[in-house]
N, C-alpha and C positions, 0 to 999 in steps of 0.2 A: 242331191245336186246332179244335174244332168251334164252331159258332155258339152252341150251348148252353153250352159252356165259357166263352165270352165273357160270356154273360148271368149265369152263376152263379159265375164265378171271381173272383179277387182284384181284377182291373182293373175289371170292371163294378161290383163292390161298393164299391170305393174312390171311383170317380167318383160313384156314386149317393149315397154318404155326404156327399161334398163338396157336391154339388148340393143335397141335402136340407138341409144346414146353411145354405148360402148363401141359399136361397130359402124356408126355413121350411116345408118340406113333409116328408112321411115318406120315408125311404129306399126303402121298398117301392113307393111311387108312382113313383119314378124308375126302379127296376128294371123295373116293369111297362111304363113308357114305352119304355125301351130294348128290351124284349122285343118290342114292337110296331114301334118305329121302325127297328130294325136290319134285319129282313126286308123292310120297306117300302122303305127306302133301297136295299138290295141289288136288290130287284125293279125299281125305277125305273132303276137303273144298268144292269141286265141288258137291259131293254127298249131303252134308248138305244143300248147297245153293239150289239145285234142289228140295230137298224133303220138305224144310221148308222155306217159305218166310221170316219168322221172323229171322231165322238164316242168310239168305242172307242179310237182311238189317242190322243186327248187324255186320256182316263181313264188309259190305260196310262202315259203320260208323267207325269201328276200323281201316280200311285201311286209311280212310281220316284223322283220328285223330292221329294215331301213326306210320303209315308206308308209308311215302311219297317217299321212295326210296333213301333218303339221306345217308342211311347206305351203299349203294353201292359205294358212293364216299368217305366214311369214315368207312371202315370195322372194325376199332378199336372199334366201338360202340358195336360190337357183344359180346365182353367179358364183357363190362359194363352192357349189357342188358340181361345177362344170366338168372337172376331170372325171368324177364319178359318172356324170352323164355320158361322157364319151365311152366309158366302159360298158354302160347299159346298151348304147347303140351298137357297139361291136357285137354284143351277144345277141341282140334282137335281130339285126339284119345280117350278121355273119358276112359271108362273101359277097352279098348283094349291097353292102353299105355304100360303096362308091357309086354304083348304079343308081341307087335311091337318091343320094345326094346330088348327082348330076341332073337327074330328072327334076328334082325339086328346085335346084338352082335355075334351070332353064325356065321354069314356069313362074317362079316368084320374082325373078330378076335379081336375086341375091347371089353375089359372086361365089365361086367355088371356094375361095380362100376364107370366106366368112360363113358359108352354109353349115359346115361341120361344127365349128365352135358355137354357133347359135343353136343348132339342134341339141348340142350337148348341154346347153342351159335349159332347154325346154324339156329334155328327157326326165329329170327328177320331178318336174312339175306334173308331167303326165303320169309317172309312176305313183306319185303322191295321191293323185286323183283316183287311180285304180285302187290303191291301198285303202283309201277312205270308203270307196264303194264296196270293197270287200268286207270291211267292218260293218257297214250299214246293212249289207245283205246277209250277214251272219255266216259267211263262207269261212270254214275253218280248215279245209284241206284242199289239195290241188285238184281233186276230182270235181269240184264245183266251179272252177275258174273258167272253163270253156263256156259254160252257160252264162256266167256273170258277164264275161267280156262280150259275148254275142248280144246279151241284153242291153249293154251300154250302147253298142253300135245301132241296134234296132230302134231303141228309144230315141236316140239322137236323130235318126232319119225321120221317124214319125214326127218329131218336134219340128224339124226343118220343113217338112211338107206342110205343116199347119201354120208356119210362120214365114210366109213369103216376104213379109215386110221386115223381117229381121235385119237390123243394121249390118250384121256380119256379111250378109249377101252383097251389100253395097261395097264393103271393103274388099271382098273376094273378087267382085266384078271389076273393080278399079285396078287391083293388083294383077290378077290373072288375065284380064283382058279377054280377048277372043279365044284364049286357050281352053276355056271351059264351057264354050257354047254347046249346049246339048238341049235335048227336047224340053226339059222342065222349065228352063229359064231361071232356075234356082241353083246358084253355084254350089252352095253347101250341100244341098240334097244330091246334086250330081256327084260330088266327091264321095259322100257316104254311100251312094248307090254303087259307085265303082268299087269301093272297098268291099262292100257286102256281096256284090255280084262276083267278085273274084276274077274279073277279066273275061266275061263272056264275049262272044263274037260281035254282038250288037254294040256293046260299049267300045270295043276296040275300033270298030268301023266308024264310030262317031269322032274318033280322034280327040285331040285336046288333052286336058289334064286327066279326064276320066279314062281315056284310052291308055294313057301312060301308066296310071295307077293300076288299071286292069292288067296291063301287060306285065308289070312288075309282080303283082300278086299271082297272076296266072303262071308265071315262070318259076314259082317257088317249088 
């Protein structure tokens, strides 16, 4: 299961519908938020895992204990695990959490009073996806997580490049508007490129969502 499958499949759509109904926003806004938040969370976790073996092993144990992927078959868990999701985001983003939420709020049009609670619903879904990929990849220790997470991001970018007609791009284009206008004309690919690129000068000079994500990642 690819990252794009998570974004466009039944689990992502069900959680987006539930969050949209609960917070009075459009389903497409939540899908767009998930499309940005998922690679961002994965990138932060990858960086932590690569830089600190203790973080990598702690993540490995957390995935084994709490994130076996069952949430993908029962997305209703997302709402019940919202408080847990908030704790996940506190750990992932640390002192940058408010900055990340502010940037995501500005670009998705989701107000600041709703962006945190919605992200908290999405976090267990993202972690469940990572946990399932960990099982599928046969990763049994923290040492293999950096490569696993990097592979998820790289595979998603390759798939996005090959699928310019992906309906997710239409959703991202309509929600993010001109904020993600970059050279490729493929909003999802631009987002993934920004995350993988880690905020190089070219991406920042292009502005928009890619530049914002690049600046967040570059400042870690």
